[in-house]
N, C-alpha and C positions, 0 to 999 in steps of 0.2 A: 291567267296572265300569258301573254302570247309568247313564243318562243324567242322572238327578238328581244323582248322587254326582260324576260329570264336572263338572257345572254348579257346585256348591258348591266343588269344588277349584280350578276356573278362577276363581271369584269370590275365594275366599282368596288366590290368588297375584296376582290383580289389585290387592287391597287392599294386599298387602305390598309391591309394586311402588311403589303410589302413595305409601305412607307413608314408603317410603326415599326416594323423590325429594323429598317435602316436607322431610324430616330433612336431606337433603343441602343443599336449598336455602337452610334457616334457619341450617345451619353456613357457609354459602358467605356468607350476609349479615353473620353475626357475626364473621366474619373478614376481611372487606373492611374496608380503610382508605381513607378518602376521600383524593382527590388534594391537596386543600389541606393535609392534615394531613400528607402525605409531604413537602411541601415546607418542613418545621420548620426543617431546617438552614440553607436559604438565606434563609428570610423568616421565620423564628421570632422570638419575643420576646428569647429568652437570645442568640442569635447575632447580634442586630442592637443593638437599644436598650442592652441590657445592657453588652455589650462596647465600644460606643462611649461609654457615659458612664464605664466604667471607664477607658478610655484618655484621653478628652478633657475630661471634667467630674468630677473626684473629689468635689466638694461634692455635685452631683446624685447621683452614685452612693452616696454617703452616706445622703443624704436617701432615696432609693428603698430602699435594703436597710436601713437603720438602723443601719448598722456600716460602716468602712471595708473597703478590700479586703484588707488584711493581717489584720484578724479574721476576715473571709470564708475567707480561706486557711488560717487556724489549725484553725478548725472543720471545714473540708474534709479536711485532713489527718487529722484525729482520726476521722471517721466514714466515710472513703472505703473502709477495708476490709470495713465492715460493709454499706454500701449499693452497693457495685460489683456489676454483673450481667455474666455470661460470655455473649458473642455465641454465639447458636446458628447453625449454617451453615443458609443458606437462609430463616433468619426475618428479623423487622424487625429493624432497627438500634437497638442498645440506646441509652437515654437516659442520657448521662454523669452521673458524681455531682456535678460542678459544676451542671449544669442541674436535678437533682433537689433540690439544696440551695437553688437560687437560687428555684426554685418555692416551695418550703416557706417560705422567709424572705418572699417576696412575700404568701402566703397570712396568715403569723402578722401581718405588719407591717400589712396593709391590711383584713385581714377579707373580702377579695372573696370571691364564691360560686365553686364549682368550675366553674359553667358560664362565669363571665366569665375565668376563667383558662384555661379550656379554648380560648377563641377567642385569647387573648394568646399563650399558648405552643403551639398547636397540637398539643395533647395530650389525648386521650380523657378525659373525666370520670371514669370508672371507674378509669382509670390516675393520675389526680390524687389521687383518696382514698387509693390504695394507697400512692402516694410519701409523701404528707403523715404518714401513719400511720407508716411506716417511717422516715422521715427523723427525725421527733420522737422516736420510740423510741430510735433510733441516738444522738441527741443526749443525751438522758436519761442512757442506760445509759454511754455514754462520758465525757461531760463533768461529768455530774451530781455524781458522787461527789468531783470535784475543785473544782468552782467553786460547787457549793452546798452545802458543809460547814459547818456552824454551828461557829464557834470553840469550843474546849474546854479551852484552858489559860490561864492568866493572861497569859502571854506574848503570845500572839495577841490577847486583848482588849486587853492593854497597848498593844501595836503601833497597833491600831486607835483607842484613844484618843489617841495620839500624833499620828496623822496627821488626826484631826479637830482638834485643837488647832492644829496646823501650817498645815492648809488653810482652816479654817473658824472659828479663833479661838474655839473652844468647847471648854474643857478637861472631863476627865473624862466625854467623852461616848463611848459605845461602840456608837451606832447611832441612825437617825432612823427611825421607825415609822408606817406609814400603811396605809389599806385602799383597795382600788380594785376597785369594781364592774365585773365583766367580764359584759357584754351577752350573753344567750344566748336561743335558742327553748325556752321551757318544755317540759318533758315532759308527753305527755297525762294529763289528769285531776288535775294538781297545783295547779289553783286560783290563789289569790294567794301559795301557798308562795313563790315566787321573786320577787315583785312588791316592788319597792323605791320609796324617796322620790322617785327620779327618774322615776317612771311607766315604768320598763323592768323587765324580767325578767333576773336576773341571779346570779350566785355570787360570792362576796367572796373577793378576794386579799388577806391580809393579809401584808405584807412589812417586814422591816427592813433599811434600806440602809446600807451603809459610807460611809466618806469619799470612795470614788471611784466612788459609784453601783453598786457591786456589791452583789448580794443575799447577805446574812449568815444570812436565814431567811425562809422562806415557809410560810404555811398557807393552803389554798385548798379550797374546796369547801362553806362554809357558805352556805347559802341568802340571798338579797338583802334578806330582810325585816329580817335582823339588822343593828344599827348596828354601827359599828367598835369601840365600847366593848363589846358583846356577843360579838363575835367574839374580841376580846383576852381576855375573861374566860374563855373556854372552851378557849382554845388552849394547847398544850403549853409554848410559852416562858415563858409567865406562870408556871406550876407550877413551871418550873425556876428561875426567878428566886428565887420565893419561898422554895423549899427549898435553895437554894444550891448546886445540882448543876452550875452552868455556870462554876464557877471564875472568877467575876468579881473583879479585883483589889480588894485592900482600900481603904478610903477613904483619900484624900490631899488636902492642902490645894491649894486653887487658887493660881494664880500671884500673889505678893503677899500670900496670906492665910497664916493659923496654924492654923485650925480644920479637922480632916479632914471632907473633903466625899465622898459616895458617887459611883461611878460610875453613869452613868444612860443610859436612852434618853430620845429626845426626841420628843414626839408632839403633836397638836392638841388643841383643846377637846374631842374626843369621848373623850379618855381621862382617868381618874381620876388624880389626882395620887397618887404611891407614893414611897417612898424611892428606889426605882430607876427612876422615869418622871417627867421633867421636863415641864411644859406651860407655854405663854405666861400672863402674868398677863390678866384680863379686861378687854375694851377700855374699861369705864367708869372715870371719875374716875382716870386713869393719873397716876402722878406722874412727872418727868423721868425718875428712875432706872428705873422700871418700863418707861416708854415706850422707853428705849434699850435695856432688856434685850430687849422684844419685836422690836424691830428687829434686833438682833444674832442673835436667836433663829431667825428667818425664813430668815436667810442659809445655815443649815444646809441640806443637801440633802433638805429633807422635802417641802415642796408641790411640788418638781421631781420627787420619786419617785412622788407620786400623779398627775402630769400624764399 
């Protein structure tokens, strides 16, 4: 072999060895877990403050998680088979389903960044991103069909109306409707498409709440520039109410009344008055009767739903 060819071969081998060394270094850096993250079990957010509040201060636990521990356990039991991971021999210790759910609920309840949660829970940001998506998907697929099912029979609607009358003293009511702006970071190049009257970018959640604050119907995704009334005019629930496909019970007299009155949703001034949607009287020149009606009207879980 000539001297030139030997030099070329030696150079090729040297380049190959150098590349392999660099690649091994990169992989080593990627796979290395920082020491303070490894101490998650002994000093992490979940195994310390969360457990302490659960045992010692149930009111603060509820405030932190936006639910009591019994509800947390119900959700955890339902989604554990979906989010449980198997321990790999020699690998990092897995993150438990309870900690995964706690992390996700804190993210949903506070809107904190992954960077902030990264330092609280001692979990990598990329891992947090994966966990949040996985747990949200598990909750939706497992509990969504059961807990976000729109009533479809007269019996179901009649039960809701009875509970509204018993708890809120508002007869013939089948739901309280309102919109909520969910603040978001606008997509690139969207201009003012998502810009709302509150001077933020958002999408609109239109929801109907039941007598116990449960969600009976939800429509989400309309850009924030659209008003509550505009979102309502385009959502499927309005069309179903207009064509009678929801099986709403027939009109019946109010207590101490004789004339049949339709069952209605209750909403605020943003919604147009319809046979199936009631709103309060305008605030100007109210008579005593109308003032009393408005006062009783706001006792329904309407504004609280939007809070």
